[in-house]
C-alpha positions as CSV (number, residue, x, y, z in Angstrom):
1,X,24.5,2.6,5.9
2,X,24.7,3.7,9.5
3,X,23.8,1.6,12.6
4,X,22.8,4.7,14.6
5,X,20.1,7.0,13.2
6,X,20.0,10.7,14.0
7,X,17.0,12.1,15.9
8,X,15.7,13.6,12.7
9,X,16.0,10.3,10.8
10,X,14.2,8.5,13.6
11,X,11.4,11.1,13.5
12,X,11.0,10.7,9.7
13,X,10.9,6.9,10.1
14,X,8.2,7.3,12.8
15,X,6.2,9.7,10.6
16,X,6.4,7.3,7.6
17,X,5.2,4.4,9.7
18,X,2.3,6.4,11.1
19,X,1.2,7.2,7.5
20,X,1.6,3.6,6.6
21,X,-0.5,2.4,9.5
22,X,-3.3,4.8,8.8
23,X,-3.3,3.9,5.1
24,X,-3.6,0.2,5.9
25,X,-6.5,0.8,8.2
26,X,-8.1,3.0,5.6
27,X,-7.7,0.5,2.8
28,X,-9.2,-2.3,4.8
29,X,-12.4,-0.3,5.0
30,X,-12.2,0.7,1.4
31,X,-11.9,-2.8,-0.2
32,X,-15.2,-4.1,-1.5
33,X,-16.5,-6.3,-4.3
34,X,-16.5,-4.7,-7.7
35,X,-13.3,-2.7,-7.3
36,X,-10.3,-3.5,-9.5
37,X,-6.8,-4.2,-8.3
38,X,-5.8,-0.9,-9.8
39,X,-8.6,0.9,-7.9
40,X,-7.3,-0.4,-4.6
41,X,-3.6,0.4,-5.4
42,X,-4.5,3.9,-6.6
43,X,-6.6,4.6,-3.5
44,X,-3.8,3.4,-1.2
45,X,-1.3,5.7,-2.9
46,X,-3.7,8.6,-3.0
47,X,-4.5,8.2,0.7
48,X,-0.8,8.2,1.7
49,X,-0.1,11.2,-0.5
50,X,-3.0,13.2,1.0
51,X,-1.6,12.4,4.4
52,X,2.0,13.5,4.0
53,X,3.8,10.8,1.9
54,X,6.1,12.1,-0.8
55,X,5.9,8.8,-2.8
56,X,5.9,5.1,-2.3
57,X,9.3,3.5,-1.6
58,X,8.5,0.9,-4.3
59,X,5.7,0.1,-6.7
60,X,2.4,-0.7,-5.0
61,X,1.5,-4.4,-5.1
62,X,-2.2,-5.3,-5.1
63,X,-3.0,-8.6,-6.8
64,X,-5.9,-11.0,-6.1
65,X,-7.1,-14.5,-6.7
66,X,-4.6,-16.6,-8.7
67,X,-2.3,-13.6,-9.2
68,X,-1.9,-13.3,-5.4
69,X,0.8,-15.9,-5.5
70,X,3.0,-13.4,-7.3
71,X,4.8,-11.5,-4.5
72,X,5.9,-8.8,-6.9
73,X,2.7,-8.7,-8.9
74,X,1.5,-5.6,-10.7
75,X,-2.1,-4.4,-10.1
76,X,-4.3,-5.3,-13.1
77,X,-7.4,-3.6,-14.3
78,X,-9.5,-6.6,-13.3
79,X,-12.1,-6.9,-10.5
80,X,-10.8,-8.3,-7.3
81,X,-11.1,-12.0,-7.3
82,X,-12.4,-13.8,-4.3
83,X,-9.8,-15.6,-2.2
84,X,-6.5,-14.1,-1.4
85,X,-5.3,-10.5,-1.9
86,X,-1.6,-9.7,-1.7
87,X,-0.6,-6.2,-1.0
């Protein structure tokens, strides 16, 4: 709504981005065969919450294999399929 952000708004954006960056690094080390899409999505959200996030801005996307072509896919309770993973 505004082209110029206040110092407080900028600091909140920077904090959110810091949490996001750390969460992405964490989840890359967490993903392994045998986990489900739901496992990965839940871990990502839990990590962010443990590190200061209030809530995701939108539903977490984590879909693999043939479902990875769905850019707004919903995590399923199925094991990660080999190939692509969309998050």
